[in-house]
C-alpha positions as CSV (number, residue, x, y, z in Angstrom):
1,X,64.7,94.3,118.4
2,X,66.7,96.6,120.7
3,X,65.3,97.2,124.2
4,X,66.7,99.8,126.7
5,X,66.1,100.9,130.3
6,X,66.4,104.6,130.9
7,X,68.8,105.6,133.8
8,X,67.7,109.2,133.8
9,X,64.7,111.2,132.5
10,X,65.2,111.7,128.8
11,X,63.6,113.2,125.7
12,X,64.1,111.2,122.5
13,X,62.7,113.2,119.6
14,X,59.3,114.4,121.0
15,X,58.8,111.4,123.4
16,X,59.6,111.7,127.1
17,X,60.9,108.7,129.0
18,X,61.0,108.5,132.8
19,X,64.1,107.1,134.4
20,X,63.4,103.4,135.2
21,X,61.1,102.8,132.2
22,X,61.9,100.6,129.3
23,X,61.4,101.1,125.6
24,X,62.2,99.3,122.4
25,X,62.9,100.4,118.8
26,X,60.3,101.0,116.2
27,X,61.3,97.9,114.1
28,X,59.5,95.8,116.7
29,X,56.7,98.2,117.3
30,X,58.4,100.3,120.0
31,X,58.5,104.0,120.4
32,X,62.2,104.6,119.9
33,X,63.4,105.3,116.3
34,X,64.6,102.1,114.4
35,X,68.0,103.8,114.0
36,X,68.2,104.8,117.7
37,X,71.8,105.7,118.8
38,X,71.9,104.8,122.5
39,X,73.2,107.6,124.8
40,X,75.0,106.9,128.1
41,X,71.7,107.4,129.9
42,X,70.4,104.0,129.0
43,X,71.1,100.4,130.0
44,X,70.9,98.0,127.0
45,X,68.7,95.0,127.8
46,X,69.2,92.6,124.9
47,X,71.8,91.6,122.4
48,X,71.0,94.1,119.6
49,X,70.9,96.9,122.2
50,X,74.2,95.9,123.7
51,X,75.8,95.7,120.2
52,X,74.4,99.2,119.4
53,X,75.8,100.5,122.7
54,X,79.2,99.0,122.0
55,X,79.2,100.5,118.5
56,X,78.7,104.0,119.9
57,X,81.8,103.6,122.1
58,X,82.7,104.6,125.6
59,X,80.6,107.3,127.2
60,X,80.5,108.6,130.8
61,X,77.4,107.2,132.6
62,X,75.3,110.1,133.9
63,X,73.7,110.2,137.4
64,X,71.3,107.3,137.7
65,X,68.2,108.8,139.3
66,X,64.6,109.6,138.8
67,X,63.6,113.2,138.9
68,X,59.9,113.4,137.9
69,X,58.5,110.0,139.0
70,X,58.7,107.5,141.8
71,X,59.9,104.6,139.6
72,X,63.0,103.2,141.4
73,X,66.1,103.2,139.2
74,X,68.9,100.7,139.8
75,X,72.5,101.1,138.5
76,X,73.2,99.8,134.9
77,X,74.2,96.2,134.3
78,X,76.1,97.2,131.2
79,X,78.5,100.2,131.3
80,X,82.0,101.2,130.1
81,X,84.9,100.4,132.5
82,X,88.4,101.7,132.1
83,X,90.7,98.7,131.6
84,X,94.1,100.3,130.8
85,X,94.5,104.0,131.6
86,X,97.9,104.4,130.0
87,X,96.4,103.6,126.5
88,X,92.8,104.6,127.0
89,X,91.3,101.1,126.7
90,X,87.7,100.5,127.8
91,X,85.5,97.4,127.9
92,X,81.8,96.9,128.6
93,X,80.7,95.1,131.7
94,X,78.0,92.4,131.9
95,X,76.5,91.1,128.7
96,X,78.8,93.4,126.7
97,X,82.1,92.1,128.0
98,X,82.5,89.5,125.3
99,X,82.5,92.2,122.6
100,X,86.1,93.2,123.4
101,X,87.8,96.4,124.1
102,X,87.7,99.9,122.6
103,X,90.7,102.2,122.5
104,X,89.7,105.8,122.9
105,X,93.0,107.5,123.4
106,X,92.8,111.2,122.6
107,X,89.0,111.5,123.0
108,X,89.3,113.3,126.3
109,X,87.9,110.5,128.5
110,X,89.8,109.7,131.6
């Protein structure tokens, strides 16, 4: 099971998700594909989701806001934080901090 909270309005395949809503992967009966690759516009909510988010690697978090609904959207609990700018090392915050760091030198991220 991987469960995510959307930080911005998103289309995944043909399904629309409002910012602030949660969705899980199809392997547990959810509406997201079982092989869902999480974009930066989601906040991973459980261990499988955090692991998948970490595997994707550092991404710049987009604006956290709702556009087409009145669902309040709070900032993400798990996001990439720059640890060492000189070598391009990032680490997840929150539940993902224990997974370690990722070096993304040369990928164009600040």
